[in-house]
C-alpha positions as CSV (number, residue, x, y, z in Angstrom):
1,M,0.0,0.0,0.0
2,P,1.5,3.4,-1.0
3,T,2.2,5.9,1.7
4,L,2.4,9.7,1.6
5,L,6.2,9.6,1.5
6,D,6.3,7.5,-1.6
7,G,5.4,10.5,-3.8
8,M,8.1,12.6,-2.2
9,N,11.0,10.4,-3.5
10,P,10.1,9.3,-7.0
11,P,12.6,7.1,-8.7
12,T,15.2,8.9,-10.7
13,P,14.7,8.3,-14.4
14,T,17.7,7.0,-16.4
15,S,19.3,9.5,-18.7
16,R,19.2,9.3,-22.5
17,S,22.2,8.3,-24.4
18,S,25.0,10.7,-24.5
19,S,28.7,10.7,-25.2
20,T,29.4,8.9,-22.0
21,E,27.2,6.0,-23.1
22,S,29.0,5.6,-26.5
23,G,31.5,3.2,-25.0
24,R,28.7,0.7,-24.4
25,L,27.5,0.8,-28.0
26,V,27.6,-2.9,-28.9
27,Q,25.4,-3.7,-31.8
28,L,24.2,-1.6,-34.8
29,R,21.4,-3.0,-36.9
30,P,20.6,-0.3,-39.4
31,R,17.1,-0.4,-41.0
32,R,16.4,0.4,-44.6
33,S,16.3,4.2,-45.0
34,R,13.1,5.9,-46.0
35,L,15.0,9.1,-46.7
36,L,17.2,7.2,-49.2
37,L,14.2,5.6,-50.9
38,A,12.5,9.0,-51.3
39,W,15.7,10.5,-52.7
40,W,16.2,7.6,-55.1
41,L,12.6,7.7,-56.4
42,G,12.8,11.5,-56.7
43,V,16.0,11.5,-58.7
44,H,14.8,8.8,-61.0
45,G,11.4,10.4,-61.3
46,L,13.0,13.7,-62.3
47,A,15.2,11.9,-64.8
48,A,12.1,10.2,-66.3
49,L,10.3,13.5,-66.6
50,C,13.3,15.1,-68.3
51,L,13.4,12.2,-70.7
52,A,9.7,12.5,-71.4
53,L,10.2,16.2,-72.2
54,A,13.4,15.8,-74.2
55,A,13.4,16.2,-78.0
56,L,14.3,12.6,-78.7
57,G,12.7,10.1,-81.1
58,L,10.4,7.5,-79.7
59,A,13.0,4.7,-80.0
60,W,15.6,6.7,-78.1
61,K,13.1,7.6,-75.4
62,C,12.1,4.0,-74.9
63,L,15.7,2.9,-74.7
64,S,16.5,5.7,-72.2
65,F,13.5,4.8,-70.1
66,L,14.6,1.1,-70.1
67,A,18.1,2.1,-69.0
68,L,16.8,4.4,-66.3
69,A,14.4,1.8,-65.0
70,S,17.0,-0.9,-64.9
71,H,19.4,1.4,-63.1
72,G,16.7,2.3,-60.6
73,L,16.0,-1.3,-59.8
74,W,19.5,-2.9,-59.9
75,R,21.7,-0.2,-58.6
76,F,19.8,0.8,-55.4
77,P,22.4,1.0,-52.6
78,A,22.8,-2.2,-50.6
79,P,21.7,-2.1,-47.0
80,V,24.2,-1.5,-44.3
81,P,25.0,-4.8,-42.6
82,S,24.9,-5.3,-38.8
83,L,28.0,-4.0,-37.1
84,A,29.3,-4.7,-33.7
85,R,31.7,-2.5,-31.6
86,S,33.6,-3.8,-28.6
87,D,34.5,-1.7,-25.6
88,A,38.1,-1.7,-26.8
89,G,37.0,0.2,-29.9
90,S,37.4,-2.5,-32.5
91,W,34.5,-3.2,-34.9
92,S,33.3,-6.4,-36.6
93,V,31.0,-7.2,-39.5
94,A,29.7,-10.7,-39.0
95,G,28.0,-10.9,-42.3
96,L,31.3,-10.2,-44.1
97,G,33.5,-12.3,-41.8
98,R,35.5,-9.2,-40.8
99,A,36.7,-8.5,-37.2
100,G,39.3,-6.2,-35.7
101,L,38.3,-3.2,-37.8
102,R,39.3,0.2,-36.6
103,L,37.7,3.6,-37.2
104,T,39.6,5.7,-39.7
105,P,40.0,9.5,-39.9
106,E,37.8,9.4,-43.0
107,S,34.8,8.8,-40.8
108,R,32.6,11.9,-40.5
109,D,29.2,12.8,-39.1
110,G,26.8,15.3,-40.5
111,G,23.3,16.4,-39.4
112,W,21.5,13.6,-41.1
113,W,24.2,11.2,-42.0
114,I,27.3,9.4,-40.7
115,R,30.1,8.1,-43.0
116,L,31.6,5.2,-41.2
117,A,35.0,4.2,-42.6
118,L,36.6,1.1,-41.0
119,E,39.8,-0.7,-42.0
120,D,41.9,-3.7,-41.2
121,A,44.8,-5.5,-42.8
122,R,42.5,-6.8,-45.6
123,G,41.4,-3.3,-46.6
124,S,38.8,-0.7,-45.8
125,L,35.0,-0.7,-45.7
126,R,32.8,2.4,-46.0
127,W,29.1,3.0,-45.4
128,V,26.8,6.0,-45.1
129,I,24.2,5.6,-42.4
130,L,21.3,8.0,-42.4
131,K,19.5,9.2,-39.3
132,D,16.3,7.4,-40.0
133,Q,18.1,4.0,-40.0
134,L,18.8,4.0,-36.3
135,D,16.8,4.8,-33.2
136,P,17.7,8.2,-31.6
137,D,19.8,6.8,-28.7
138,T,21.9,4.6,-31.0
139,W,22.3,7.5,-33.4
140,H,23.6,9.9,-30.8
141,A,25.9,7.2,-29.4
142,L,27.3,6.5,-32.9
143,Q,27.8,10.3,-33.5
144,A,29.8,10.5,-30.2
145,V,32.0,7.5,-31.2
146,V,32.8,9.0,-34.6
147,R,33.5,12.4,-33.1
148,R,35.7,11.0,-30.4
149,G,37.5,8.8,-33.0
150,R,38.2,11.9,-35.2
151,R,39.7,13.8,-32.2
152,I,42.1,10.9,-31.3
153,K,43.5,10.5,-34.9
């Protein structure tokens, strides 16, 4: 049964992710980006409109539309795989069989995107992760990791 004193000492809520929580970032599972899909459809739609208005013969327009449609379907950027980061700062990509990756100085963060550049002895891997692909806490933690990695290098 609650007492009068229970309301005077409410439990302290846990804080949202911040730069201090970035060291605990363990797993990144980026979703498909709606922003990227909207941009991709918009660019290809604009190109289709330009082709429709272009002073080309019907045969050239048909070939151009076919090339544009095939590009739109087959060249859509691949999804970012699941990434894991250890407390020591090394990254791994299980889907590619890569472990021991390190953040490079080429990694950057912008307002809506993060370019993640990782490398090991076998070479480098690069992905652009958009803000809508991660939940807000993971997004802020990843930004802190990238910013901290850039200061160290």
